[in-house]
C-alpha positions in Angstrom: -0.9 17.1 19.6 -0.7 13.6 18.3 0.6 12.4 21.2 1.3 12.9 25.5 4.6 13.8 24.7 4.2 15.9 22.1 1.9 17.6 24.5 4.4 17.7 27.0 7.1 19.1 25.0 4.9 21.7 23.7 4.3 22.7 27.7 8.3 22.8 28.4 8.6 25.2 25.3 5.6 27.6 26.5 7.1 27.1 30.4 10.7 28.1 29.0 8.8 30.9 27.0 10.3 29.2 23.8 8.2 30.8 20.6 7.8 27.6 18.2 5.0 25.9 15.9 3.4 22.6 16.2 3.6 20.9 12.4 3.3 23.9 10.5 4.5 22.0 7.4 4.8 18.7 5.6 8.2 18.2 3.8 7.7 15.5 0.9 9.8 12.8 0.9 10.9 9.7 -1.5 11.9 6.3 -0.4 13.8 4.5 -3.2 13.6 0.8 -3.4 13.0 -1.6 -5.9 9.7 -4.5 -6.5 10.8 -7.9 -7.7 7.9 -9.5 -9.2 6.6 -12.8 -8.1 5.9 -14.3 -11.6 6.5 -12.5 -15.1 4.8 -14.0 -17.9 5.6 -12.3 -21.3 5.1 -8.4 -20.3 2.6 -9.4 -17.4 3.8 -9.2 -13.7 2.3 -11.2 -11.1 2.2 -10.3 -7.8 1.0 -13.1 -5.2 -0.3 -13.0 -1.6 -1.6 -15.2 0.8 -1.3 -12.4 3.7 -1.7 -9.1 1.8 -0.6 -6.3 4.5 -1.0 -2.6 4.7 2.8 -2.4 4.2 2.6 -4.7 0.9 0.0 -2.5 -0.2 1.6 0.8 0.0 4.4 -0.7 -1.9 2.0 -1.9 -4.1 0.3 0.9 -5.0 4.0 3.1 -4.8 4.9 0.5 -7.8 1.9 1.2 -9.6 2.1 5.1 -9.8 5.8 4.8 -10.3 5.3 2.9 -13.7 1.7 3.3 -14.5 2.6 1.8 -18.2 3.5 -2.0 -16.5 0.9 -4.6 -15.8 1.2 -5.6 -12.8 -1.9 -8.3 -11.6 -2.4 -9.6 -8.2 -3.6 -13.4 -7.4 -4.5 -13.8 -4.0 -5.0 -16.7 -2.5 -8.3 -16.1 -1.0 -10.4 -12.7 -1.0 -9.8 -11.9 3.2 -10.7 -9.0 4.8 -7.9 -6.0 4.6 -8.4 -5.3 8.9 -10.9 -6.7 11.6 -13.0 -3.8 11.0 -14.6 -6.1 7.8 -15.1 -3.2 5.7 -12.9 -4.0 2.6 -11.6 -7.3 0.7 -8.4 -7.9 -1.1 -10.3 -7.6 -4.3 -12.0 -4.4 -3.2 -8.6 -3.3 -2.8 -7.5 -4.3 -6.0 -10.4 -2.5 -7.8 -9.9 0.6 -6.3 -6.5 0.8 -7.5 -6.5 -0.2 -10.8 -5.2 -3.7 -10.4 -6.3 -7.4 -12.2 -6.6 -9.9 -9.7 -7.2 -13.1 -9.3 -8.3 -15.2 -6.2 -7.4 -18.8 -5.5 -5.8 -22.0 -6.3 -7.2 -22.2 -10.0 -5.6 -21.2 -13.2 -6.6 -17.8 -14.3 -7.4 -18.4 -17.8 -9.3 -15.3 -18.9 -5.6 -13.6 -18.0 -4.1 -15.0 -21.0 -6.7 -15.4 -23.7 -5.6 -14.4 -27.2 
């Protein structure tokens, strides 16, 4: 059981002699949402982040997974750690998930060379 309350409910089922299964399968679901890029330059979508939360990361991964042909790039204010554990930085996440990225308050000239 994942919580004390779930364990209590299971105990009550057992006491009442009710047969049950605990988390016997997963039910897939989809949440439909829309993404508004911060900036668009030609066909490049640029998402800027000062603070890159777990919710932001989940959203950006879902946007990329749902739209693999879009050129989405991340522009981070700083290359902070994702968590207090200090194992992974924003740039590590971007690399892992295939997002081109830039860090800092300088213009990413390399993105716009022709």
